[in-house]
C-alpha positions as a printed Julia matrix, in Angstrom:
247×3 Matrix{Float64}:
 106.82   72.81   15.4
 104.1    72.52   12.68
 104.3    72.53    8.97
 104.08   76.32    8.87
 107.03   76.65   11.33
 109.14   74.23    9.4
 108.42   76.31    6.16
 109.38   79.44    7.82
 112.51   77.96    9.2
 113.62   76.46    5.84
 112.45   79.38    3.51
 112.64   82.68    5.2
 110.15   85.17    4.46
 112.51   87.39    2.49
 113.1    84.57   -0.06
 109.49   83.6    -0.74
 108.05   85.47   -3.78
 104.53   86.52   -3.3
 101.84   85.79   -6.01
 101.69   89.38   -6.86
 105.49   89.73   -7.35
 105.68   86.65   -9.44
 102.85   87.94  -11.84
 104.46   91.31  -12.01
 107.69   89.61  -13.51
 105.81   88.16  -16.47
 105.27   90.46  -19.44
 101.74   91.74  -19.72
  99.47   91.71  -22.75
 100.12   95.6   -22.96
 103.81   95.31  -22.98
 104.06   92.66  -25.57
 105.42   94.15  -29.02
 103.84   92.97  -32.29
 106.09   91.14  -34.82
 107.54   93.45  -37.51
 105.75   93.27  -40.91
 107.54   92.98  -44.08
 107.46   95.99  -46.51
 106.31   95.99  -50.12
 108.84   94.07  -52.29
 110.65   96.26  -54.91
 109.3    96.1   -58.43
 112.69   94.9   -59.81
 111.67   91.47  -58.34
 108.81   91.15  -60.76
 110.04   93.18  -63.69
 110.54   90.27  -66.22
 107.92   88.14  -68.03
 109.18   84.75  -66.77
 106.11   82.63  -66.09
 102.73   82.1   -67.78
  99.95   84.76  -67.33
  98.32   84.15  -63.96
  95.03   86.16  -63.9
  92.23   86.47  -61.25
  89.8    83.61  -61.5
  87.59   81.35  -59.19
  90.76   79.41  -58.61
  92.96   82.25  -57.87
  90.97   84.29  -55.15
  91.83   87.07  -52.61
  93.59   89.17  -55.31
  94.21   92.73  -54.21
  92.71   95.6   -56.32
  94.88   97.29  -58.69
  96.17  100.77  -57.74
  95.12  102.39  -60.93
  91.36  102.64  -61.33
  91.0   105.54  -63.86
  92.11  105.08  -67.33
  90.53  108.01  -69.25
  91.4   111.53  -68.13
  90.75  114.97  -69.38
  87.92  115.99  -71.8
  86.94  112.46  -72.63
  83.73  113.34  -74.38
  85.42  115.79  -76.84
  84.51  115.17  -80.42
  87.01  113.63  -82.65
  87.32  116.87  -84.78
  88.43  118.85  -81.64
  91.8   117.09  -80.99
  93.64  116.25  -84.17
  97.09  115.72  -82.77
  98.04  112.43  -81.03
 101.09  111.44  -78.99
 101.9   107.89  -77.7
 104.11  106.55  -75.01
 105.44  103.29  -76.41
 107.22  100.46  -74.48
 110.64   99.42  -75.85
 111.02   96.35  -73.75
 109.19   93.12  -73.01
 108.55   93.51  -69.33
 106.01   93.79  -66.5
 104.63   97.11  -65.38
 103.08   97.31  -61.9
  99.71   98.94  -61.35
 101.52  101.23  -58.95
 103.79  102.44  -61.74
 101.02  102.9   -64.17
  99.1   104.94  -61.57
 102.35  107.13  -60.74
 102.83  107.75  -64.52
  99.17  108.7   -65.0
  99.26  111.32  -62.02
 102.61  112.68  -63.15
 101.55  113.25  -66.92
  98.03  114.4   -66.0
  99.29  116.94  -63.44
 101.94  118.56  -65.85
  99.42  118.83  -68.77
  96.68  120.3   -66.7
  99.02  122.78  -65.29
 100.3   124.1   -68.61
  97.36  123.41  -70.98
  94.26  123.14  -68.85
  92.0   120.2   -67.81
  89.75  120.57  -71.14
  92.75  120.82  -73.71
  93.41  117.05  -74.02
  92.14  113.48  -73.6
  94.53  110.97  -72.01
  93.99  107.2   -72.21
  96.13  104.59  -70.31
  96.17  101.6   -72.75
  98.1    99.06  -70.46
  95.86   97.17  -68.03
  97.22   95.08  -65.17
  95.6    91.62  -65.16
  98.75   89.47  -64.19
  98.71   88.45  -60.5
 101.89   88.47  -58.67
 102.69   86.09  -55.79
 104.8    86.21  -52.68
 105.88   83.56  -50.19
 105.87   85.57  -46.99
 108.36   84.54  -44.44
 109.13   86.01  -40.94
 112.15   88.24  -40.73
 112.29   88.88  -37.13
 114.57   87.49  -34.37
 114.07   83.77  -33.86
 112.18   83.38  -37.13
 114.48   80.51  -38.21
 112.73   78.15  -35.98
 109.28   79.21  -37.3
 109.52   79.51  -41.08
 109.34   76.4   -43.25
 111.63   77.39  -46.01
 110.73   75.8   -49.3
 107.84   73.78  -48.16
 104.65   75.14  -49.84
 106.51   77.96  -51.61
 103.78   78.67  -54.22
 102.95   82.03  -52.7
  99.81   84.1   -52.24
  98.49   86.89  -54.39
 100.44   90.11  -53.69
  99.7    92.61  -56.58
  98.96   93.13  -60.11
 101.02   94.0   -63.14
 100.54   94.61  -66.92
 102.55   92.51  -69.26
 103.79   94.59  -72.11
 105.77   93.83  -75.3
 108.1    95.84  -77.47
 106.15   98.38  -79.34
 103.05   98.26  -77.24
 101.4   101.79  -76.56
 101.17  102.47  -72.87
  99.63  106.02  -72.86
  97.88  107.83  -75.61
  96.98  111.59  -75.62
  94.99  113.47  -78.1
  95.08  117.26  -78.14
  95.28  120.35  -80.21
  98.35  121.05  -82.38
  99.43  124.02  -80.21
  99.74  121.77  -77.08
 101.67  118.94  -78.76
 105.1   120.04  -77.29
 103.6   120.24  -73.81
 102.05  116.81  -73.98
 105.44  115.34  -75.15
 107.08  116.95  -72.02
 104.42  115.47  -69.79
 104.92  111.96  -71.31
 108.63  112.45  -70.96
 108.19  112.98  -67.23
 105.92  110.02  -66.93
 108.72  107.8   -68.41
 110.6   108.06  -65.05
 107.95  106.12  -63.24
 108.54  102.98  -65.36
 111.51  100.6   -65.6
 113.16   99.88  -68.76
 113.02  102.0   -71.93
 110.13  103.81  -73.53
 109.83  106.1   -76.63
 107.5   108.87  -77.32
 105.97  108.84  -80.74
 104.08  111.77  -82.4
 101.65  109.88  -84.5
 100.56  110.92  -88.14
  97.05  109.81  -87.36
  94.02  112.06  -86.66
  93.43  111.72  -82.99
  92.56  108.14  -81.87
  91.4   107.24  -85.44
  93.09  104.83  -87.86
  93.31  107.45  -90.68
  96.09  109.69  -91.39
  95.4   113.45  -91.38
  95.28  113.69  -95.09
  92.94  110.62  -95.34
  90.69  112.04  -92.63
  90.32  115.5   -94.19
  89.63  113.81  -97.53
  87.06  111.39  -96.31
  85.38  114.12  -94.35
  84.95  116.44  -97.19
  83.49  113.44  -99.13
  81.05  112.77  -96.38
  82.3   109.31  -95.73
  83.29  109.79  -92.08
  80.85  110.43  -89.15
  82.06  111.38  -85.7
  81.53  108.73  -83.1
  82.85  109.89  -79.65
  86.68  109.88  -79.54
  86.87  107.9   -82.78
  84.77  107.92  -86.07
  82.72  105.67  -88.3
  83.61  105.05  -91.95
  81.19  104.52  -94.88
  82.88  101.81  -96.94
  79.75  101.69  -99.38
  78.51   98.37  -98.14
  75.26   97.49  -96.31
  71.73   98.96  -96.73
  71.55  102.26  -98.68
  69.33  103.82  -96.07
  71.87  103.27  -93.31
  75.26  104.19  -94.64
  76.88  103.89  -91.22
C-alpha cells in the first residue's frame, strides 16, 4: 500500500477537512465588526478652570474647529441711534463654557427673539470666545481592551475641543434693541441660560446700546454735537487734537 493508501486508512475521508471548509470557518473581512468608538465626554468633566490656558499654536496642532462660528446676529449694521436699550447675560461663576454650549445658547436666544420681534429688531453679540483647548486620553472600552490600553503611560492627551474661560461678572451675550422689545430679549436670554452650566444673571444696562455712555449722557452729548455715530458704537469729541478733525 502506498502513502496515499496509508493516509486513507489512518484518516478516513469523512474526517479530513477540505481547504474550502477550513477557509469557510475563518471570519471573512466582511463579517468582522468594527471596534466601538467612544462618545463625546460630558461637559461636566471640563467645567472648572483647573490648569493654565492651553491655546492653539504651532506646538499644539490638530485642534478641532469651534462649534460656534457666528458671533454677531440680527441687524448688525444698525446705527447706534436705532437701538437704545441694552441687555446683558452675565456669568456668575468662574468656569469653562464649551463652544457647543455657546452655539446652543446663541441659537436658542436668536430663535426666540426673531420669532417674537423680527430679525431686524435687535443686534446680538456673543462676547465669550472659545480659545482654550481641551485634551482627552482616549482609551479603548471594548471587550479585551485591558490587554491593549497602556493606562497612565503617555497620558497627556490629544486635542478634543475648545472652551471659553469666563470669570465672575464677565458678559457672555449682549443684545441691543428698542425699548419696546426689552422684555422679549430678557426672556430670550433667560432661555439661553439653560444651555450653560453654573449660574448666570440677566442685567438690563443703563448704557445707550453698546456705548460707554449712560442714556442721559448720550442725549446730552448728542445735543451738544460731541458724539458721532460709528457703527454699533460712537466716537466722542473730547476737545483734543487738530481743530479741523474733531473726531
